[in-house]
C-alpha positions, -999 to 999 in steps of 0.1 A, spaced: 499 -129 -633 493 -96 -650 470 -73 -669 457 -55 -638 465 -32 -655 487 -38 -685 510 -7 -681 516 -17 -644 525 -52 -656 549 -38 -682 565 -15 -655 570 -45 -632 587 -65 -660 609 -37 -671 621 -31 -635 626 -68 -630 649 -70 -661 668 -39 -650 673 -51 -614 684 -87 -622 722 -90 -619 734 -105 -652 764 -108 -676 745 -122 -706 710 -130 -718 711 -165 -703 715 -150 -668 681 -134 -669 650 -151 -654 626 -169 -677 594 -150 -673 559 -161 -684 534 -133 -684 496 -138 -687 485 -102 -693 448 -108 -688 429 -75 -687 396 -95 -685 399 -101 -648 368 -85 -632 374 -53 -613 389 -61 -579 376 -31 -560 340 -38 -572 344 -74 -560 357 -63 -526 329 -37 -522 303 -63 -532 292 -44 -563 308 -66 -590 316 -103 -598 344 -121 -581 378 -122 -599 387 -155 -583 378 -177 -613 399 -157 -636 428 -154 -612 428 -191 -605 426 -199 -642 456 -176 -648 476 -192 -620 468 -227 -631 476 -218 -667 510 -204 -658 519 -234 -637 508 -257 -665 531 -237 -688 561 -243 -665 560 -216 -639 578 -225 -607 571 -192 -589 540 -170 -591 539 -132 -587 511 -108 -592 518 -70 -596 483 -59 -585 477 -49 -549 439 -52 -547 439 -87 -562 459 -98 -531 426 -96 -512 421 -130 -530 456 -143 -524 443 -172 -502 422 -186 -530 451 -184 -555 474 -202 -531 448 -229 -524 444 -235 -562 481 -241 -568 496 -252 -535 526 -268 -552 540 -235 -565 553 -207 -542 534 -174 -544 553 -142 -537 530 -118 -517 532 -82 -529 518 -71 -496 543 -88 -474 572 -77 -497 561 -41 -494 556 -41 -457 589 -59 -452 606 -32 -474 591 -5 -451 600 -22 -419 636 -30 -431 644 6 -435 670 18 -410 646 47 -401 615 25 -401 585 48 -398 560 44 -370 532 54 -394 528 54 -432 505 71 -457 488 45 -479 479 55 -515 458 27 -529 425 17 -546 394 19 -525 393 -19 -527 428 -23 -512 419 1 -484 385 -15 -477 400 -50 -476 425 -39 -449 452 -62 -462 478 -35 -457 464 -24 -423 467 -60 -410 502 -65 -424 515 -32 -410 498 -38 -377 518 -69 -372 549 -47 -375 536 -21 -351 532 5 -379 501 27 -382 484 34 -415 470 67 -425 447 69 -455 434 99 -476 401 115 -467 371 110 -490 380 139 -514 417 129 -516 408 93 -522 387 103 -552 419 121 -565 439 89 -560 413 68 -577 411 92 -606 449 91 -609 449 53 -611 422 54 -637 441 79 -658 471 55 -659 448 27 -669 434 48 -697 469 58 -708 461 95 -703 479 104 -671 494 139 -673 512 163 -650 479 173 -636 475 138 -620 512 138 -609 507 171 -591 474 162 -576 488 129 -563 518 146 -548 496 170 -530 476 141 -515 508 125 -503 520 157 -488 488 161 -469 493 126 -455 528 135 -445 516 167 -428 491 145 -409 519 124 -395 529 98 -421 567 93 -420 567 75 -453 543 72 -483 535 38 -498 523 36 -534 502 5 -528 488 4 -563 511 -6 -591 498 22 -614 509 48 -589 547 44 -591 543 56 -627 531 90 -613 548 94 -579 584 86 -572 608 87 -542 620 123 -538 587 139 -550 571 144 -516 583 172 -493 567 181 -460 579 210 -438 611 212 -459 619 175 -454 618 149 -482 594 121 -472 603 86 -485 581 71 -511 581 33 -511 568 17 -543 550 -17 -540 563 -25 -575 599 -21 -565 594 -42 -534 579 -70 -555 608 -68 -579 634 -73 -551 614 -101 -535 609 -119 -569 646 -118 -577 654 -131 -542 629 -159 -544 639 -169 -579 676 -169 -570 669 -191 -540 652 -216 -563 681 -216 -587 705 -224 -558 682 -251 -546 681 -266 -581 719 -270 -584 726 -280 -548 729 -318 -544 
């Protein structure tokens, strides 16, 4: 379920192909992508200033299932505020939660942080979907102040426009480093546009490199795991 935005969807697919263990074409996963950029703005919907994206999200999910999809994934964090509605529309097909995959990836780290800095859209932050998921793991969430959040939002918009530059990369890194200085032991890029600008190894605080965990990467790993499990189930008598 893609198109939110298109470059983030392409990044997820590229990483999925690269991470899948294969020996030949036939070993890869069959992937159906509905790259639908007409889905209404998710942040506006969460904030109550725009139309709900649920009808388009449900139509996308139903269309993919009708086309043969046996597993659904959605590389858009904010759209997961409407995850329950998607699951209810297609209960017969498993849905891989990007939120749970990301939180699990953070918690599974051998040096699991007690607090993380969250870089995300205003809609993701306001929906508190990450706050709730991290709270269940006993991990606190730090978010940017108002000025830094505007920088994060502008960086996301620059990727969506296809005009992100070193200026956005530097500004985003500085926001992440301020979160680290405030106590974040890891930074989570909880918008699938952001891994295109900020990568693991980019953030340093007090001379120490702070881990950057990309939600896109977590979803790739969980998707391969889920699809591989389905393959095993399909051939097991």
